[in-house]
C-alpha angles and dihedrals in degrees: 000000000000126000116233113219118220129194092244125053121210115251130228114234127235113268096019118132118258113262121234142118094295092053090046091054090050086057092054098258121132121227091257091051093049091050088051089054090053090051093049091052100033088225144047111297121241117246089257092052091048090055091049093051091046093059097038093047093044118116091247094057105028103037086216094163098041108033098090092050096045088063089076092066114102110243103165131088143132092271097045114113123198128355144264121308100047125119095255142359124266133203130184110241101179141270091059094301126131124199113216116194146157142164125217139177129244095173104135097043090048093053092049097041109007102189099046093033092058094038094053090045087061092045093050096051091047090056092051087059103045090042084070091057094258126128109234108241105166143020133197133181139201114207130187120187135175124261115306091243093055110111095236100043097086092049093047094044093051094045097047095045090045092050094049093047095041094053100035095045094049095047091048103240115130122235100219106171144359146140135249128196133180120202137145089237087076098047092109100033124027123197124228113179118178126199131191133186125198135182127223138165111257094243094048100062115128130217135220092213115112118228138177120044108238094031112134123249114222131198114212135180132024126009121260122259137167097269118117098017108163091003090137099044110031100028109029096034100050136064122247124262138163091293097054094103087068089064091074092107090063091064114098125232118229134211111196094187091059089046090056090052090047092052093052094042094049094047090049092047091049091054089056090066091227096114118090098178136353137188138177118247093233126139108011089012118214091006097059097039094050099041095043095049091049095045093048089057095044089242141110134244136209122203130195108206092193087075096052112112107241129202093205137019126254101038113155124221088256091056095043093051096045099040115119096197109161135245097036131129135185120212140179110226132199108263111259095024098083094108091050091055093043089055092053093052092043089059087060093046093247134135115254113171136155107248102167149334142253115256135195099229100078091236127134105218129179128191129191126181090349095306128110106239100170135023115170135151104262091224092055089063101038105031111012104064111132114277112212130205093203120198113266124197132171110240113261091232132032114266116251119260104261116247094354117138126209110262108259097168137024114281112265122256114273096260093052092043090053092053093048092048092051087052092054112106088226092057102027126088118295091204091120087062103041097039085071090061126075103235098171105052112123087029095246098113113109096164119018138181121335101049137085092272139355118247125207128187122226102225116236093026138070090239129109137191125221122205134190137164121204140175136162114195093173093059092042090052090058096042118002093195101047092037093054093045089049090054090058091047094048093050090049091046092052091052090047091050086063088054097256129129111236109236108168147343147214124209141205111202110205115188142145130257110330090205087073110083094219091054091049089051090053090050096049092047090049093052090048090052092050090047095052095045093046091051092048093050095038091234107139120213101239101173141356152149138238121216114189132172093051095155141096123222092339097315108117127200115247112268106279115184107179121207126201112192129198123206134182129220113200087204115027089196087072093062116135129214131203099246127101109242112177128047109232096034115134117250113222130193118208118192136173094195142353116289124247136197095226111121091000129140087241090059091048093051101041104028101243139098104083118168141080127307116260114256117256120239099208094190090057090045090054090048091052092051093046090051093050092051092048093046092052093045090053092047093238100134134064096196142359127195130179116232104232136131109024096016133240099330091055092046091053091051092049091052088059094053094088107166090211092058131336115247135185139225136225109206114190096196143331117251108242099030136277103298123129091254090060094049100036108013122124135186105075117086109260133163133189114217133183122205142156112276090240092062097055098098093048089049094048089056091059094058105054111171093015122109105255115187128171100215104172147311141277113261129208091215109083097238129116110217116179124181094318092291100084123047110158138157104249091212090059092047090049091052091052090048093049094049100046096104098023092056093053094048090051091048091052092057 
C-alpha cells in the first residue's frame, strides 16, 4: 500500500486522547493492523481516524476472518438480479417482480439489552430491504435461548419477543414464520437472527454504488445521538466476559414509527428518479454508509459534519461518525434535485439535508467547524481491511452432544416418550411467541406461523412465495459439514412441503471465536456444507451475514448456521398445509434414508442416541423436493409435513392438530421396526403425506428412488393409534403441545 499525500493534513482536536499502539489496542486493533493504518495514511492517525478504522476493520464490518471462505458459496443463477456488494440479495420471481431478502444477526446487543437489541435488529434488516427499492412485506426470526431453568432465560425471552413484536407490529410488516430453541449451550450467548423479504418491480431496484462526481450527498431520517457508538467493533466483534453488562450503552434505541415514515418517504423519493445511490446507516453508521458507497463506485466523498442533524449538543466528530442511531439513511442525489428530495422527506416529517458531495479522488474526507478531521483513501476503509487465513484444526476429540444427559433409567415407552416430547419447549407449540406478532398486516399472508413454511400471495398475480428459516446446532455440533448441509436441505424441504419450488437462500453464520483453530474449522466445514447443498438444489446464496465471537469466557455456542429459504408457487391456490383433512385418506411416509437418534430431541431428553449423523445423499434430497413440488402442482396431496424435531411420531401427531377440526390416524406399522429411532429419530429427510387412495400410483411415480411407504389412514375419530404401542387422544396431545411454553412461563412466576 502507498500513502497518498494531500495538501491539507487532518488536525487533532483539543481534549482528544493521544493516538498510539495502546489506544489502538483499546479500539480492538492489533499491532499489525495499527501499523497498516499508519502505512495507509503515511502518518499517525487522528483520534477520529483511529475510531473510523476500528469500526470499519472490525470483524463485524470487514469479515476479515470469513471473506476468503465465503467466496466458495454459489451466488449466480438465472433468477439472480444484481451483483455482490448491495444491501441485500434479489431474485426474479415472475411477472416482473423481484424478491429482495436477507438475514442478519443481532446476537450481542440482544443479550445485553434484549428488547432494544431485538427491536433494532428488526429495524436494521428492514432498512437493508427498502434501501434496495423494495417494500418490506414479511419478516421471520430465528431465536436461540438458554435452558428454560436458567435464571436469565425468562427475561431474555420476554425482552426479545417483545422487541420483535413491538417494532414489527408498529412498522406494519408481518412476522410470518420463525423458529425458537432452548438449550443450555446458549445460556451465555443467545442468538437473535432477523430476516426480511421485500418486493420490487425489476426496473425499480436501487443501488448502493455512488456515481457522478459533484453529486450531492444527503442525510435523511432521524437525528444523530450517542447511542450505538462502537456497537460494531467493541460489542459485536468481541466475546462476552464479566464486564459485558457495561456494554449496554453500545446498544441502539429504535423508533418504529419513524421507520414507517422512512420507508414511505424513501420509496416515494426513489420513484422520483432523483436518487443515484442509497444506503442504510447500519453498523458503523455514517462512516460505513459513506465510505462503502464511494468505494463501490470507485469515487471519493467529502462530508461536512456541521450539517448533520444532531439529537443532542456537544457531539464530537468521533461520536457523529461512529454513532449507530437508528432510522437514518445516506443517499447520493442527482445534482440540482436536492430541493425536490427535501420536499418529499419534509412531507413525511423527516430530516433531509445536504451534508457533502461525491468527489473524483477516491478519498474519504470529513470536515468539522471548518477543519479537516479525517482524510483516508475510501478503499482502505471499505475494501482493504486485512483478510486473514486463520488456522483451522479439527478438534482432537468429538464435541459433547449439547444438552444430552447420561441415561440413568430405561427409556420410557413410546406413548410416554411422545407426551414428553410434545411437552418439550423445542417441540411444543410456539404460539405464545408468535401470537405477539402481527402476521396478517398488509393482507398478503395465506399461511402464517405454526406450519412448515409461510406462504404469501403476490397481489395482482396468481403467484405465491413460501418462506422458511431453519437451523440445527445439535447436528452441527456433531458434524459441522453434514449439519450445515442438512440445514439447507431442511429449509428447502419445508418450502417444498408448502408446494413451492426453492429458488434461493440467505444465511446467517453464527460461530464462536474465529481466532481459535477449532472454531475456524467448524466455520469452514459449515460453509462447505452450505455450498454443496446449495449447488445440488440449485438455490444460490444471494445474501448473508457472519456472526463470530458468540461465546462467553471461552465457552462457545455450538456452530449454528441459519438458513432462510425462498420458494415460488406458480399458483398460490395450490399451496399445501401440514394438516390431515379428509378421513380415509392414505398416509404415506417418504424417506431418503433410515432415521437416527443422533442430535435428536429424544436424545437430549432421555440421554441416549450417541453416534454420528447419517450421511446426506443430495441427489435423493433433490428428488424428494422435486416430487413434492410436482405433487402439489398436480393437486395430488391433501397435506405434507416435514419430519423434524421429535421424529415421526411427533410429526404424525402434529398432522392431526388441524385447527379446523381435529382428526386422528391409524398407523398399521412403522417401516424399520419399533425401535426408538424409528418413532423418534431425526436426521434423514422424511415427509408425511396424505392423499386419496386413488392417487397413490400417480404419487409413487413422482418419487422414483425415494422410500415410499403407505403406513396407514386418516381417521375421523381424534385418536392417534400407532402400531399397537401408541393409542392416545389427539385432543389431549394437542393440549400438551399447546401448553409446553405457557406452562413453564407460569411455573417460573
